[in-house]
N, C-alpha and C positions, 0 to 999 in steps of 0.2 A: 803815691805808691812806693813801696819799699822793696827793692830787689833783695836786700838782705833777709827780710822776713820771708819772702817767697822761697828763697834758696834753702832756708833753714827748716821750713815747715812743709813744703810741697812733697808729696809722696810720688816718687817716680819709679815706674816699672819698665825694665828693659827686656825685650825678648829678641834673641838672636841665637840660632843653632850653632853658629861658628864661634868658638871660644875667643879667638883673637879679636874678631870684630866686636863681640859682646863686651870684652874687656876694654877695647878702645872707646866704645860709646860711653861706657861707665866712667872711664877716665876723663873724657871730655866734659861730661856732666859735672863731675867732681871739680874740675878746673873752673867751671862756670860758677861754682859755689854751692851746688846742690849737695845735700848731705844725707837725705833719706832716700837712698837708691837701692832697689832690689833687682836682681837679674835672674832670668830663667832661660833654660836652654832648649826646651821642647814645648810644643803646642799643648800637649796634655797638662804639663805643669803650668803653663800660662792660663789655661782654662780653669784649673783648680784654684789658682791664685786669685783670679777675677771673681770666682764664685765666693771666695772667702772674704775679700775686701777690695773695694774699688780704689785704684790709685787716682791721683789728680792728672797725671800725665803718663801715657803709654807710648814708648818708643819701640816700634816693632819692625823687624826686618821681614820683608815679604818674599825675597828670592828663594826659590827652592820649594816653597809650599804656597804658591800664589793663591790658588783656589781656596785652600783651607784657611789661610790667614785672612783673606778678604771675607769669607763666610763668617769667621769669628768676629770680625769688626762689625758686620751688619747685625749679627746676633746681639752684640752689645747695644747697638742703636735701637734695635727692635724690642729691647727689654727682655730678651730671652737668656741673657748671660750677665749675671751680676745685678747689683742694685742701682747702679748709676749709668743710664744710657748717654750721659753727657761728658764722659771722660774725654779729655783732650787726647787725640790719637795722632801721633806723628809717625809716618811710615818711611822706612829707608829701603833702598834697593840698589843693587849693582846693575840691574837691567835699565836700559834707556829707551826701549821701543815704546811706541804709542799704545800698544795693547795693554801693557802693564800699567801705564798711567791711567788709562780709562778704567781698568778693572779696579784699581785702588781707589780712585775718586768715587766711583759708583758704589763702593762698599760703605761709604760714609766717613772715611778718614778725613781728618782736618787738613792734613798737608802731606806731601810726598817729597822726600829729599833724596837726590841721587848721590850715591857713594862714589869715590871717597869724599867725605865732608869734613871740613875743618871745624875746630872748636868754635871759632868765631862765627862761622856760617850757621852752625847748629844753634848757638846762642841767639842769633838774630831771628831765626825761624821761631824759636820758642817765645821770644819777646813779642813778635807780631801776633802769635796765637794768644798771648796773655792780654795784650792791649787792644787787638782788633780782630777778635774771633768772629767768624761769620755766624749769622743766625741759622737755625735749622729749618728745613722744609720737610713737610710730611706729605707723601703721595701714596698711591696704592701699593707701590713696590719699593719705596726708598725712604729712609730717614737719615738725615745727615745735613752737613753744611749746604747752604743754598748757593750753588754755583751754576744754576741753569741759565742757558742763553735763550732757549726757545721753549715755550710751553707746549706740552703734548696734549693731544685731544683727550678730553675728559679730566684734565688736571688744571684747567685754566684758573680755577679759584683757589688753588693751593697757595698759601702765603707763608712768608718767612716768620718764624717765631723767635722771640728773644731766648737765647740759650744760656743756662747757668754755666758760668766759667769758673771752675775751682781755682785755676791759676791766678786769675784776676782778683778773686776774693782773698786769696792768701797773700797777695801783694798789698792789700789795704792796711793802713795803720789805724783805722778808726775802731777796730774791735779788739777786745781782750781775747785771749786764746780760747776761753770757754765760750764766749759769745760768737767767735768765729766758727767754732765747731757747730754751734746751734744754727747759725746762719747758713752754713754749707748744707746741713741736713734739710733745712726748711726750703732752701732754693731748689734742691733736687726734688723734694716732694712736690712742690708746686709745679716744677717743670714737667715731671712725669705725669701729673694729673692733666695738665694742658696738652701734652703730647698724646696721651691716651685718648682724650676726647677728640682731638683733631684726626687721629688715625681712625677712630670709629667713624667719623664723618666721611673721610676719604673712602674707606672701604664700603660704607653704606651706599655711597654714590656709585662706586664701581660695581657693586652687587646689582643695583638697579640697571646699570648699563648692560651687564652680562645677561640679566634676565630679558631685557628688551631684545638683545641679540638672539637669545635662545628661542623666544616665542615666535620668532620669524623663520625658524628652521623647521623642516619636516623631521619628526622624530627618527626617521630612518636615515637621515643624512649624516655624513661623517663629521661635519663641523658641529652638529648638535651634541654628539658624544665627546667632542673636544671641549665644548663650553661647559658641560655639566660638571666635570671635576673642578673647574675653576670656580664655579659657584660654591661647590662644597668647601674648597679651601678658604674662600672669603668668609663663608659662614662660620667655619671653625675659628678663624682669627677674630672675627667680631665677637664670638662667644667668649674667647679667652680674655679679650679686653673688657667685655661687659661684666665678666666675673670680677675683674680688678675694680671696675667702677661700681660694683654691687648693683647692677641693673638687672633685676630678676625678670622683668617683662621681656627684655631683649634676649636673655638666655633662653626663655621658653620658646620664643619665635625661632631662635637659632636651632633648637632641638627639632622643631617642626620642619625647618628647611633641610636639616641633615637627614631626617627620615624620608623626606620626599626625594632627595638626591639618591639615597640608598635604594628606595623602591624603584626608581627609574633605571638605576644602574642594573639592578637584579632582573629587570624586564628586558635587558639587552639580549640580542642573539649571540651566537657563537662568535661572530665577527665584530662584536662590540657595538652593534647598531640595533636600535629598537626595531622589531620586526613589523609592527603595525601600529596604527593609531586608533585601535579599538577603544571602547569606552573605559576599560580598566586603567588606561594610561592618563585619562583626562583628570581624574581626581588628584593624583600627585602633582601633575602639572599646574593645576589651579592652586593647590596649597603652596607649591613652590613660588608661584608668582605673588600670592598674597603675603607670604612670609617675607619675600624680598622687598616688596613695596612698603610693608609695615616697618621693617627695619630702616628703610630709607626715611620714612616719616619720623621715626624716633630720633635719628641722629643727624639728618640733613634735610629737614622739611623744606627749607627755603630753596634747595637745589632740585627737588623732585616735584615741586608744585606743577600744576598743569602747564603753565607758561614755560617752565624750565624743561619739562619733559620733551618739548619740541626740540630743544637743543640736544638732549640725549638721543632723540631719534635721528637727528642730523649726523651725530657722531657714529651711530650704528650704521647709517647708510654709507658714510665715508669708509668705514672699516670693511663693510661688506663689499664695496666696490674695489677696495685695495686687495681683498682676498680672492676676488674673482679672476 
């Protein structure tokens, strides 16, 4: 690997609303040898910049706009902002409490550095992210570095995937500049395809789990009306990713699912609960179940086969007991 090549070619984007801190970060990166550095002072400017072109490294300050910054990072990871969900993201903060640490790590950031940070310490963190970046994990509600200690119910089969690392690729001496650009584009394309399919798989399993929970509830129960919109959101996300994968059959079933959710929602009473279980409600419930299980078969057949449905039912029972 060549540090010189990395420093000369890596595209670094710095976000910090405080000018003095922003300039200090930029100066530290320049001292480390980085030459292609851009800085922005507001989240809307950061969003616009990410929509235009993805950097290799994003150094972002979180203090002062924790919720918004963390939401932006997860939007990157979910593929909703920019073309590259694998940007290396290093977050800085002046806060040192546990809540901000958890919030940042749950957003999908690669690392968190407490300020004030020396140039040497910053350089060491970037070196580790270049040489030993964690693989990504995909679950129903998270995409980002795999730092889990305990598996959650319903996510036991989620595994870590190899993550394209633009910093590591830029440090390699084996490619010409043109070939390096092609390799970067291709690695991101392949990574996005794999990530998209894995997210479809995870969401399909979660959809079947939510359906199994729903069909055990009386339509007039409060938790029935809480589960229904969760199914709708999962269906919308599956459709979005099915469109990316050009999976027309899945899109059609997502439309059926969305219609069923809408019909059941419109049948709700003033207090948001379905007033009866008369025959008119049975048709959309049946279609909803058929659509959910069909999408499960399309993307996660091995996890919703009869033997595995026993495990889903166990999870449903555990969650029902916890909610009681």
